Every structure is written in C-alpha cells, then in structure tokens.
C-alpha positions as CSV (number, residue, x, y, z in Angstrom):
1,X,-21.8,31.3,-5.0
2,X,-21.7,28.0,-7.0
3,X,-19.5,26.4,-4.4
4,X,-21.9,27.3,-1.6
5,X,-24.8,25.8,-3.6
6,X,-22.8,22.6,-4.2
7,X,-21.9,22.3,-0.5
8,X,-25.5,22.6,0.5
9,X,-26.6,20.1,-2.1
10,X,-24.1,17.5,-1.3
11,X,-24.6,17.9,2.5
12,X,-28.3,17.3,1.9
13,X,-27.6,14.1,0.0
14,X,-25.2,12.9,2.7
15,X,-27.7,13.7,5.5
16,X,-30.6,12.2,3.6
17,X,-28.7,8.9,3.1
18,X,-27.7,8.9,6.8
19,X,-31.0,9.7,8.3
20,X,-33.1,7.6,6.0
21,X,-30.9,4.5,6.6
22,X,-31.0,5.0,10.4
23,X,-34.8,5.4,10.5
24,X,-35.4,2.4,8.2
25,X,-33.0,0.3,10.2
26,X,-35.2,0.7,13.2
27,X,-37.8,-1.5,11.6
28,X,-36.0,-3.6,9.0
29,X,-32.5,-5.2,9.0
30,X,-29.7,-2.6,8.5
31,X,-28.4,-4.0,5.2
32,X,-31.9,-4.2,3.7
33,X,-32.4,-0.5,4.8
34,X,-29.1,0.4,3.2
35,X,-30.0,-1.3,-0.1
36,X,-33.5,0.3,-0.1
37,X,-32.1,3.8,0.5
38,X,-29.5,3.3,-2.2
39,X,-32.2,2.1,-4.6
40,X,-34.3,5.2,-3.8
41,X,-31.3,7.5,-4.3
42,X,-30.6,5.9,-7.6
43,X,-34.3,6.2,-8.6
44,X,-34.2,9.9,-7.7
45,X,-31.2,10.5,-9.8
46,X,-32.7,8.6,-12.8
47,X,-35.9,10.7,-12.4
48,X,-33.9,13.9,-12.2
49,X,-32.0,13.0,-15.4
50,X,-35.2,12.1,-17.2
51,X,-36.9,15.3,-16.2
52,X,-34.1,17.2,-17.8
53,X,-34.4,15.3,-21.1
54,X,-31.4,13.1,-20.6
55,X,-31.2,9.3,-21.0
56,X,-31.9,7.4,-17.8
57,X,-28.5,5.8,-17.9
58,X,-26.5,9.0,-18.6
59,X,-25.1,9.4,-15.1
60,X,-22.4,12.0,-15.6
61,X,-20.2,13.8,-13.1
62,X,-23.0,15.7,-11.2
63,X,-25.0,12.5,-10.8
64,X,-21.9,10.5,-9.8
65,X,-21.0,13.1,-7.2
66,X,-24.6,13.0,-5.8
67,X,-24.5,9.2,-5.6
68,X,-21.1,9.3,-3.9
69,X,-22.5,11.5,-1.1
70,X,-25.7,9.4,-0.8
71,X,-23.4,6.3,-0.5
72,X,-21.2,8.0,2.1
73,X,-24.2,8.8,4.3
74,X,-25.5,5.3,4.0
75,X,-22.1,3.8,4.8
76,X,-21.7,6.0,7.9
77,X,-25.2,5.0,9.1
78,X,-24.5,1.3,8.6
79,X,-21.1,1.7,10.4
80,X,-22.6,3.6,13.3
81,X,-25.4,1.0,13.7
82,X,-23.2,-2.1,13.4
83,X,-20.7,-0.8,15.9
84,X,-23.5,-0.1,18.4
85,X,-23.0,3.7,18.5
86,X,-26.6,4.2,17.3
C-alpha cells in the first residue's frame, strides 16, 4: 500500500511541475516560468516541513525525492517547449 501512495504522490509532483511550467510559459519566457515553478515547489516543501515541526532547511530523503520529481516535470516541460513539440 505504501508503494502505491508514493507512486501517486510522485506522479502528482511530476505532473504539477510539467503542467504549471507549460501554462506559465504561455505568458512569460520559458526559463522564467521554470524558475518560478521551481521556486514555488521549493516553497511548498519548506512549508510542508515547517508544518510538521521540522527546520526549514532540513530537506531529507522524502523532500529530496519530491523535489526530484518536480524538477523532472519542469525539465520535460522546458524540453518540449524548446524543441517545438508544445
């Protein structure tokens, strides 16, 4: 059951990074959109850690995995946009 939850969670992070970057890139330059989405993802992770009583800079394995999937979605979006696929 834990693996299923993790797959859903990481798929959501990937999709959020991809979709948010594509949508923002329709109105602002793609690299600015990518940096904005990455900043928002990092802010979300910081908020999540603070709400659990952890220090803001204590990004352990779960946080790192979340950020990896956010980054993968953003990277795919930038790649698709820059190659003209989207």
